[in-house]
C-alpha positions in Angstrom: 240.6 97.0 186.3 243.6 94.9 187.3 244.8 97.5 189.8 241.4 97.6 191.4 241.2 93.8 191.7 244.7 93.8 193.2 243.3 95.7 196.2 240.9 92.8 196.8 243.3 89.9 196.5 243.9 89.9 192.8 241.9 88.6 189.8 240.1 85.3 190.1 241.6 82.4 188.2 238.9 81.0 185.9 240.8 77.8 185.6 240.5 77.0 189.3 237.4 75.5 191.0 234.9 78.1 192.2 234.7 78.2 196.0 233.4 81.7 196.6 232.4 84.9 194.8 234.5 85.6 191.8 235.0 88.6 189.5 235.9 88.0 185.9 236.4 90.7 183.2 234.7 90.3 179.9 234.5 92.4 176.7 231.2 92.9 175.0 232.5 93.1 171.5 234.4 89.8 171.7 231.4 88.3 173.3 229.3 89.4 170.3 231.9 87.8 168.0 231.8 84.5 170.0 228.0 84.5 169.9 228.0 85.1 166.1 226.2 88.4 166.4 228.2 90.1 163.6 226.3 91.5 160.6 226.5 90.4 157.0 229.4 91.8 155.1 231.9 91.0 152.4 234.2 89.6 155.1 233.7 86.0 155.9 233.1 86.6 159.6 230.8 89.6 158.9 231.2 93.0 160.5 230.9 94.3 164.0 227.8 96.3 164.8 228.4 100.1 165.1 226.3 100.7 168.2 228.2 103.4 170.1 226.0 106.5 170.0 229.0 108.7 171.0 230.6 107.9 167.6 228.2 109.9 165.5 230.0 109.3 162.2 229.8 105.5 162.5 226.8 104.9 164.7 223.9 103.0 163.1 220.5 102.8 164.6 219.9 99.5 162.8 223.1 98.1 164.4 221.9 99.4 167.8 218.6 97.6 167.3 220.4 94.4 166.1 222.5 94.2 169.3 219.4 95.1 171.5 217.2 92.5 169.8 219.8 89.7 170.2 220.5 90.6 173.8 216.9 90.8 174.6 216.2 87.5 173.0 218.9 85.9 175.1 217.3 87.2 178.3 213.8 86.3 177.2 215.0 82.7 176.6 216.2 82.6 180.2 213.0 84.0 181.6 214.7 87.2 182.8 211.9 89.5 181.7 212.7 92.7 183.5 216.1 92.9 181.9 214.6 92.0 178.5 212.0 94.7 178.9 214.7 97.3 179.7 216.6 96.2 176.5 213.4 96.3 174.4 212.7 99.9 175.6 216.3 100.9 174.8 215.9 99.4 171.3 213.0 101.7 170.6 214.9 104.8 171.4 215.4 107.0 168.4 218.5 108.6 169.8 220.2 106.3 172.4 222.8 107.9 174.6 226.2 106.6 175.8 224.6 105.7 179.1 222.2 103.4 177.2 225.1 101.7 175.5 226.8 101.3 178.8 223.7 99.6 180.1 223.5 97.4 177.1 227.2 96.5 177.4 226.5 95.6 181.1 223.7 93.3 179.9 226.2 91.6 177.5 228.6 91.1 180.3 225.8 89.6 182.4 225.1 87.3 179.6 228.7 86.0 179.7 228.2 85.4 183.4 225.1 83.4 182.6 227.1 81.3 180.2 229.5 80.6 183.0 226.7 79.8 185.5 225.2 77.5 182.9 228.5 75.7 182.8 229.0 76.3 179.1 232.4 76.3 177.5 234.1 79.7 177.8 237.4 81.1 176.8 240.0 82.8 179.0 241.9 85.1 176.7 245.1 86.4 178.2 246.8 85.5 181.5 246.7 86.2 185.2 249.9 88.4 185.1 249.0 90.9 182.4 245.2 90.5 182.3 242.6 88.4 180.7 239.0 88.5 179.6 236.3 85.7 179.6 233.9 85.2 176.7 231.7 82.4 175.5 233.4 79.8 173.3 231.5 79.8 170.1 231.8 80.1 166.4 235.3 80.2 165.0 236.6 82.5 167.7 238.9 80.0 169.3 240.6 79.3 165.9 240.8 83.0 165.1 242.4 83.8 168.5 244.9 80.9 168.2 245.9 82.2 164.7 246.4 85.7 166.1 248.6 84.2 168.8 250.8 82.5 166.2 251.1 85.7 164.2 252.2 87.7 167.3 254.6 85.0 168.5 252.6 84.0 171.6 252.1 80.3 172.5 248.3 80.0 172.1 248.1 77.3 174.8 249.2 80.0 177.3 246.9 82.8 175.9 243.7 81.2 174.9 242.2 78.4 177.0 238.8 76.7 177.0 237.2 76.2 180.4 233.9 75.8 182.2 233.1 76.3 185.8 
């Protein structure tokens, strides 16, 4: 992604005021963690949904439906009915394919963009030199990421930043 962006002037800096079109990278799984979409588990933060149909050994249709239902609800709440209807149809598939998951992940990425457009707090995780992702700032994700920075010897103030557009 970063080589591709370099051909077009480099990655956008989410910490700078928006004056034109920007492209930010996000990560659906981290977005789900930030949105508290994990599933009940013995771990305090829950477990991540196993919704990748290519991973036949771990894929769970109920996890697929969980992610679809929450994503659809988020779009319903924003009045974006066509996207919500596509997600609802995907949720009803007995055997979703990888292309369905790619579409669902694209919807999750769009949801992050809507958080940015709504001027809600988001996180920039990483840096402009080595790469970063943008996710909503929610739950205990900020604390968890700061703790991981400390464990890996990175200054958290340089690797995890809260911002809003």
